[in-house]
C-alpha positions as CSV (number, residue, x, y, z in Angstrom):
1,M,-4.7,-3.9,-41.6
2,Q,-3.5,-4.7,-38.1
3,F,-1.6,-2.4,-36.0
4,S,-0.5,-1.8,-32.0
5,F,-3.1,0.0,-30.4
6,R,-0.9,0.7,-27.3
7,E,1.9,2.1,-29.5
8,E,0.3,3.8,-32.4
9,V,-3.4,4.8,-31.7
10,E,-3.6,5.4,-27.8
11,P,-0.7,8.0,-27.8
12,V,-2.5,10.2,-30.4
13,Y,-5.5,10.6,-27.9
14,R,-3.2,11.1,-24.9
15,E,-1.2,13.8,-26.6
16,Y,-4.4,15.5,-27.9
17,V,-5.8,15.5,-24.2
18,N,-2.2,17.0,-23.0
19,L,-2.5,19.7,-25.4
20,L,-6.0,20.6,-24.3
21,L,-4.9,20.8,-20.7
22,E,-1.7,22.8,-21.2
23,G,-1.4,26.0,-19.2
24,N,-4.5,27.4,-17.7
25,P,-7.1,25.5,-19.9
26,T,-10.6,27.0,-20.4
27,Q,-13.7,25.2,-19.2
28,K,-14.4,24.5,-22.9
29,N,-11.1,22.8,-23.2
30,I,-11.6,20.8,-20.1
31,E,-14.8,19.5,-21.5
32,T,-13.4,18.7,-24.7
33,A,-10.8,16.8,-22.9
34,T,-13.7,14.6,-21.2
35,E,-15.2,13.9,-24.7
36,V,-11.6,12.9,-26.0
37,I,-11.2,10.6,-23.0
38,D,-14.6,9.0,-23.7
39,S,-13.7,8.5,-27.2
40,L,-10.4,6.7,-26.1
41,Q,-12.5,4.3,-24.1
42,V,-14.6,3.4,-27.1
43,A,-11.4,2.9,-29.3
44,E,-9.8,0.7,-26.7
45,L,-13.0,-1.3,-26.8
46,D,-13.2,-1.5,-30.2
47,N,-9.7,-2.8,-30.3
48,F,-10.5,-5.4,-27.7
49,F,-13.3,-6.9,-29.8
50,R,-11.2,-6.3,-33.1
51,R,-14.0,-4.6,-34.8
52,A,-15.8,-1.2,-34.8
53,C,-18.9,-2.7,-33.0
54,L,-19.8,-0.3,-30.4
55,D,-23.0,1.9,-30.6
56,T,-22.2,5.1,-29.1
57,K,-24.0,8.3,-28.5
58,P,-23.9,11.3,-26.1
59,V,-25.6,10.8,-22.7
60,N,-27.5,13.3,-20.8
61,I,-26.3,12.4,-17.3
62,N,-29.4,14.2,-15.8
63,K,-31.6,11.5,-17.3
64,I,-30.0,9.2,-15.0
65,D,-29.3,11.4,-12.1
66,K,-32.6,13.2,-11.6
67,Q,-31.4,14.2,-8.1
68,Q,-28.2,15.7,-9.4
69,N,-26.1,14.3,-6.7
70,T,-23.6,12.4,-8.9
71,A,-20.1,13.4,-9.6
72,I,-18.0,11.9,-12.2
73,I,-14.2,11.7,-11.9
74,Y,-11.9,11.2,-14.9
75,P,-8.2,10.5,-13.9
76,V,-6.1,10.8,-17.1
77,I,-2.6,9.5,-17.2
78,L,-0.6,11.8,-19.4
79,P,2.9,11.4,-20.6
80,D,4.4,13.5,-17.7
81,R,1.8,13.9,-15.2
82,L,-1.6,12.7,-13.8
83,A,-4.6,14.9,-14.7
84,V,-7.9,14.6,-12.7
85,I,-11.0,16.1,-13.9
86,L,-14.1,16.4,-11.9
87,S,-17.6,16.9,-13.5
88,L,-20.3,18.1,-11.1
89,P,-24.0,19.0,-11.5
90,N,-24.5,22.4,-12.5
91,K,-27.9,23.1,-10.7
92,S,-28.3,26.7,-11.8
93,S,-27.7,25.8,-15.7
94,N,-29.9,24.1,-18.0
95,E,-30.9,20.6,-18.0
96,S,-27.8,19.3,-19.5
97,G,-25.3,21.7,-18.1
98,R,-22.4,20.5,-15.8
99,S,-19.4,22.1,-14.4
100,Y,-15.8,20.9,-14.9
101,T,-12.7,21.4,-12.8
102,L,-9.3,20.3,-13.2
103,E,-6.3,19.4,-11.1
104,F,-2.8,18.1,-11.3
105,P,-2.1,16.5,-8.1
106,Q,1.3,16.7,-6.5
107,D,3.6,14.8,-4.2
108,K,4.8,15.9,-0.8
109,S,7.7,18.0,-2.6
110,G,5.3,19.8,-4.7
111,N,6.1,17.8,-8.0
112,F,3.3,16.6,-10.3
113,I,2.7,13.0,-10.0
114,T,4.4,11.4,-12.9
115,K,3.1,8.5,-14.8
116,N,5.9,6.0,-13.5
117,K,5.2,7.0,-10.0
118,L,1.6,6.5,-10.4
119,E,1.8,3.1,-12.2
120,S,4.5,1.7,-9.7
121,T,2.1,2.7,-6.7
122,V,-0.8,1.1,-8.6
123,K,1.2,-2.1,-9.2
124,Q,2.4,-2.5,-5.5
125,V,-1.2,-1.9,-4.1
126,S,-2.9,-4.2,-6.5
127,Q,-0.7,-7.0,-5.7
128,E,-1.1,-6.4,-2.1
129,I,-5.0,-6.3,-1.9
130,S,-5.7,-9.3,-4.2
131,K,-4.2,-11.7,-1.7
132,P,-5.1,-12.4,1.8
133,S,-1.6,-12.2,3.1
134,G,-1.1,-8.7,1.7
135,G,0.1,-6.4,4.3
136,D,1.7,-3.1,3.4
137,F,-0.9,-1.4,1.4
138,L,-2.4,1.4,3.5
139,Q,0.0,4.2,2.6
140,N,-0.1,3.5,-0.9
141,L,-4.1,3.7,-0.8
142,Q,-3.7,6.8,1.0
143,N,-1.6,8.3,-1.6
144,L,-4.0,7.4,-4.2
145,N,-6.9,8.8,-2.4
146,S,-4.7,12.0,-2.1
147,W,-4.2,12.2,-5.7
148,L,-7.6,11.3,-6.8
149,I,-10.0,12.9,-4.4
150,E,-8.7,14.6,-1.4
151,Q,-6.0,16.9,-3.1
152,P,-8.2,17.9,-6.0
153,F,-11.7,17.9,-4.9
154,Q,-12.7,16.9,-1.4
155,S,-14.3,20.4,-0.6
156,D,-16.3,20.1,-3.8
157,L,-18.2,16.8,-2.9
158,G,-20.3,18.1,0.1
159,N,-23.5,17.4,-1.7
160,V,-22.6,14.4,-3.8
161,K,-23.8,10.7,-3.0
162,N,-22.5,8.9,-6.1
163,L,-19.1,8.8,-7.4
164,V,-18.8,7.6,-10.8
165,F,-15.3,6.9,-12.2
166,I,-14.3,6.7,-15.8
167,L,-10.7,5.0,-15.1
168,D,-7.8,5.2,-17.1
169,G,-4.9,2.6,-17.7
170,S,-3.6,0.8,-14.9
171,L,-6.0,2.6,-12.4
172,R,-8.8,0.2,-13.4
173,N,-7.1,-2.5,-11.4
174,I,-7.9,-0.9,-8.2
175,P,-11.3,-0.9,-6.7
176,M,-11.9,2.7,-5.9
177,A,-13.9,1.5,-2.6
178,T,-10.4,1.0,-1.2
179,L,-9.1,4.3,-1.4
180,Y,-8.0,5.4,2.3
181,D,-7.9,8.8,4.1
182,G,-5.7,7.6,6.9
183,E,-8.8,6.5,9.0
184,K,-11.5,5.1,6.7
185,F,-11.7,3.3,3.4
186,L,-13.8,5.3,0.8
187,I,-16.5,2.5,1.2
188,E,-17.0,3.6,4.8
189,K,-18.2,7.1,3.8
190,D,-21.3,7.9,2.3
191,Y,-20.5,7.8,-1.3
192,N,-22.0,5.3,-3.5
193,I,-19.2,4.1,-6.1
194,A,-19.7,2.9,-9.7
195,L,-17.6,2.7,-12.8
196,T,-18.4,3.2,-16.4
197,P,-16.1,2.8,-19.6
198,G,-17.2,6.3,-20.5
199,L,-20.4,8.2,-20.8
200,Q,-21.1,7.3,-24.4
201,L,-21.3,3.9,-23.5
202,L,-23.5,4.2,-20.3
203,P,-26.8,2.6,-20.7
204,T,-29.7,4.9,-19.8
205,A,-33.0,4.1,-18.5
206,E,-35.7,5.2,-16.1
207,P,-34.9,4.1,-12.5
208,W,-35.7,0.6,-12.0
209,T,-37.9,-0.5,-8.9
210,A,-37.3,-3.3,-6.4
211,E,-40.7,-4.6,-7.4
212,R,-39.5,-5.3,-10.9
213,L,-36.7,-7.3,-9.2
214,E,-39.2,-9.4,-7.2
215,T,-41.0,-10.6,-10.1
216,Q,-38.4,-13.0,-11.8
217,A,-34.7,-13.6,-12.2
218,L,-32.3,-16.2,-13.6
219,V,-30.1,-17.7,-11.0
220,A,-27.3,-20.2,-12.1
221,G,-24.2,-21.7,-10.6
222,L,-21.4,-24.2,-10.9
223,S,-19.8,-25.4,-7.9
224,M,-17.2,-27.9,-9.2
225,L,-15.0,-28.7,-12.5
226,S,-13.6,-32.0,-13.2
227,E,-9.7,-32.2,-12.7
228,E,-9.2,-32.7,-16.3
229,K,-10.9,-29.2,-17.0
230,K,-9.0,-27.5,-14.2
231,Q,-5.8,-28.7,-15.7
232,E,-7.0,-27.6,-19.1
233,Y,-7.5,-24.1,-18.0
234,Q,-4.4,-24.1,-16.1
235,D,-2.5,-25.1,-19.1
236,K,-4.3,-22.8,-21.6
237,F,-4.8,-19.7,-19.6
238,G,-2.5,-20.0,-16.6
239,V,-5.3,-19.7,-14.2
240,S,-6.2,-21.9,-11.2
241,F,-9.7,-22.7,-10.6
242,S,-10.7,-24.5,-7.3
243,D,-14.3,-25.8,-6.3
244,L,-16.8,-23.3,-5.2
245,S,-18.3,-25.0,-2.3
246,G,-20.6,-22.0,-1.3
247,V,-22.2,-21.6,-4.7
248,E,-25.2,-24.1,-4.1
249,N,-26.1,-22.1,-0.9
250,E,-25.5,-18.7,-2.8
251,V,-27.9,-19.9,-5.5
252,R,-30.5,-21.3,-3.4
253,Q,-30.7,-18.2,-1.1
254,I,-30.7,-15.7,-3.8
255,A,-33.4,-17.7,-5.6
256,K,-35.5,-17.4,-2.7
257,K,-35.1,-13.6,-2.2
258,V,-36.0,-12.9,-5.8
259,R,-38.7,-15.5,-6.1
260,T,-37.0,-17.5,-8.9
261,S,-39.1,-20.2,-10.3
262,A,-37.7,-23.8,-10.8
263,Q,-37.1,-23.2,-14.5
264,K,-34.9,-20.1,-13.6
265,K,-32.7,-21.8,-11.3
266,L,-29.8,-23.8,-12.9
267,L,-27.4,-25.4,-10.7
268,N,-24.4,-27.6,-11.8
269,S,-25.2,-30.1,-14.4
270,D,-28.7,-27.9,-15.2
271,F,-26.5,-24.8,-15.9
272,K,-26.0,-25.3,-19.8
273,K,-26.0,-22.8,-22.5
274,S,-29.1,-24.1,-24.1
275,A,-30.8,-23.9,-20.6
276,I,-29.6,-20.3,-20.1
277,R,-30.7,-19.5,-23.6
278,K,-34.3,-21.1,-23.3
279,A,-34.8,-19.3,-19.8
280,I,-33.9,-15.9,-21.0
281,K,-36.0,-16.2,-24.2
282,S,-39.1,-17.6,-22.5
283,S,-39.4,-14.3,-20.4
284,S,-38.3,-10.8,-19.5
285,V,-36.2,-11.6,-16.4
286,P,-34.3,-8.3,-15.3
287,V,-31.7,-9.9,-13.3
288,I,-29.2,-12.6,-14.4
289,H,-26.9,-14.0,-11.5
290,L,-24.1,-16.4,-12.7
291,A,-22.2,-17.9,-9.7
292,T,-19.4,-19.7,-11.7
293,H,-15.8,-19.3,-12.6
294,G,-14.7,-17.0,-15.3
295,L,-11.8,-15.1,-16.8
296,F,-11.4,-11.5,-17.6
297,S,-8.7,-10.6,-20.2
298,S,-7.6,-7.8,-22.3
299,Q,-8.3,-10.1,-25.3
300,A,-11.8,-11.0,-26.3
301,E,-11.0,-14.7,-27.1
302,N,-9.7,-15.3,-23.7
303,T,-12.5,-13.5,-21.8
304,F,-15.2,-16.1,-20.9
305,I,-17.6,-17.8,-18.2
306,I,-17.8,-21.4,-17.6
307,T,-21.0,-23.5,-17.8
308,S,-21.5,-27.2,-17.2
309,D,-21.0,-27.9,-20.9
310,G,-18.0,-25.5,-21.5
311,E,-17.0,-21.9,-21.8
312,V,-19.0,-18.9,-23.2
313,N,-16.6,-16.2,-24.4
314,V,-17.5,-12.5,-24.4
315,N,-18.3,-12.6,-28.1
316,Q,-20.7,-15.5,-27.7
317,L,-22.4,-13.6,-24.8
318,K,-24.3,-11.5,-27.1
319,S,-26.2,-14.2,-28.8
320,L,-26.8,-16.0,-25.5
321,L,-28.1,-13.0,-23.3
322,R,-29.4,-10.7,-25.8
323,N,-31.9,-12.8,-28.2
324,R,-34.8,-11.7,-26.2
325,E,-34.4,-8.1,-27.3
326,I,-35.3,-9.3,-30.8
327,N,-38.6,-10.4,-29.2
328,Q,-39.5,-7.0,-27.9
329,Q,-38.7,-7.7,-24.3
330,Q,-36.8,-5.5,-22.0
331,A,-33.1,-5.5,-21.6
332,I,-31.3,-7.0,-18.8
333,E,-31.4,-4.6,-15.7
334,L,-28.6,-6.2,-13.9
335,L,-25.9,-9.0,-14.6
336,V,-24.0,-10.5,-11.7
337,L,-20.8,-12.5,-12.1
338,S,-19.9,-13.5,-8.6
339,A,-16.9,-15.8,-8.9
340,C,-14.9,-14.4,-11.9
341,Q,-11.3,-13.0,-11.9
342,T,-9.0,-10.9,-13.9
343,A,-6.0,-12.7,-15.8
344,K,-2.8,-12.5,-13.6
345,G,-0.1,-10.6,-15.3
346,D,-2.5,-8.7,-17.8
347,D,-2.4,-5.1,-16.9
348,R,-5.4,-4.5,-19.0
349,A,-7.5,-7.5,-18.0
350,V,-10.3,-5.1,-16.6
351,L,-11.1,-4.4,-20.1
352,G,-12.8,-7.7,-20.2
353,I,-15.4,-6.7,-17.5
354,A,-16.4,-3.8,-19.9
355,G,-16.4,-6.0,-22.8
356,V,-18.9,-8.3,-20.9
357,A,-20.9,-5.6,-19.8
358,I,-21.5,-4.2,-23.3
359,Q,-21.9,-7.8,-25.0
360,S,-24.4,-8.8,-22.5
361,G,-26.6,-5.6,-23.1
362,A,-27.0,-5.2,-19.3
363,R,-27.7,-1.8,-18.0
364,S,-25.5,-2.8,-14.8
365,T,-22.9,-5.4,-14.3
366,L,-21.6,-6.5,-10.9
367,A,-18.4,-8.3,-11.4
368,T,-15.2,-9.3,-9.3
369,L,-11.6,-8.5,-9.9
370,W,-10.0,-11.5,-8.4
371,G,-11.2,-14.7,-7.0
372,V,-12.0,-14.4,-3.4
373,A,-13.0,-16.6,-0.4
374,D,-16.1,-18.6,-1.3
375,D,-18.0,-18.1,1.9
376,T,-17.7,-14.3,2.0
377,T,-18.6,-14.0,-1.6
378,S,-21.9,-15.7,-0.7
379,Q,-22.3,-13.5,2.3
380,V,-21.9,-10.3,0.2
381,M,-24.2,-11.5,-2.7
382,I,-27.0,-12.5,-0.3
383,D,-26.7,-9.3,1.7
384,F,-26.6,-7.1,-1.6
385,Y,-30.1,-8.8,-2.8
386,N,-31.5,-8.1,0.6
387,N,-30.7,-4.4,0.4
388,L,-31.9,-4.1,-3.3
389,I,-35.3,-6.0,-2.4
390,N,-36.2,-5.3,1.1
391,K,-34.4,-2.0,1.8
392,K,-35.2,-0.5,-1.6
393,M,-31.6,0.7,-2.2
394,S,-30.0,1.6,-5.4
395,K,-27.7,-0.9,-6.9
396,A,-24.3,1.1,-5.9
397,E,-25.8,1.7,-2.4
398,A,-26.9,-2.0,-2.1
399,I,-23.3,-3.4,-2.9
400,R,-21.6,-0.7,-0.8
401,K,-23.7,-1.5,2.2
402,A,-23.2,-5.2,1.7
403,Q,-19.3,-4.9,1.4
404,A,-19.0,-2.8,4.6
405,N,-21.3,-5.0,6.4
406,L,-19.0,-8.1,5.9
407,F,-16.1,-6.4,7.8
408,Q,-18.1,-4.4,10.0
409,K,-19.6,-7.8,11.3
410,N,-16.2,-9.6,11.5
411,S,-13.0,-7.6,11.8
412,R,-11.0,-10.5,10.3
413,Y,-12.5,-9.6,6.9
414,R,-11.3,-6.0,7.0
415,H,-8.5,-6.8,4.6
416,P,-9.7,-5.4,1.1
417,Y,-9.0,-9.0,-0.3
418,Y,-12.3,-10.1,1.2
419,W,-14.7,-7.2,0.3
420,A,-13.0,-5.1,-2.3
421,P,-13.1,-7.0,-5.5
422,F,-16.8,-6.4,-6.3
423,V,-17.3,-3.6,-8.8
424,L,-20.3,-2.3,-10.3
425,V,-20.0,-1.2,-14.0
426,G,-22.9,0.9,-15.8
427,N,-26.1,2.4,-14.4
428,W,-25.6,2.9,-10.6
429,Q,-29.2,3.5,-9.8
């Protein structure tokens, strides 16, 4: 039986959350609301894959955050208002205890931020920051910062180092690193930022080490497509893929940093599906870096990455990247997709990033929300690996420092278009 998820299923979850948060909700009701939000994310991804395929289980956040310095922010778009729930470590409680607070942000007139107000703001700012000529976005980013962080929780984040967002609806189209307080972007502060589709879907693991990254990685890239292929993708998906002149340098530089062997470096014509499968099956590489075009969409069949012998859609990724789990080898620690983009005009295209993250089995996925300047992508990626390996940073801190370093070295790259599309999904350690 087929049904419209957005019209018949999703509203039930939102109405339930709305009822839980009515009046002066108890901490128990706020906690239950976060569990329902998680369940909504799972249901939405099940709908994305068109089957109930997700293996979910409750996650003890302290198994990931042993230092207890991570805050989880749940913005929830309700029919008549925006609710923002903050989950903080509860260091005085038992191991799994966390404290919850709830706020309903207001505009300058003291009225609750409505769904229409929020979504119009998000639409405007997402259009402006995803093109290099976009100019009038700072006020909207400042409003979003006020509604999501400053109004509700700024005073509660004193000892927090990591901000993990479980984003709802159209908010997924905005990189949280771009939130602006009137002087600085969020990325310029000391918060490391990550996204997760929901705590039930968060891969857990003991913190990894830079030494493991240094042992081996699979680094692959595709710098050019034929004119026929470009036209085919334009006609079929309405997306324009240009040549990626910086990919060859990106692949070579990263391969050097992570000591990649010749068999684990696949460039252009060598970047085939069979070669990826063979490289992954032969050893437990913890990192897979793919510098190639791809598309994220709200439909699984239109979410894919491109190899030299055709596209690999999100459902095919599982067989391509996860076959080594059957051979008792370790799961992928980090999957990097450095040149993909979300489908224009699809307000839920970011679902595709979560879908890729889940199907790949990677504990962390670093992806891009829009196609960005080729040379700046290479700079950010090379700096990211330098931070991971040589400076022993966590994944979230490594990408934050690499992004900030781009525009601090060259002010012409201060526009979010150049540095903001990189988002880390999953485990932030």
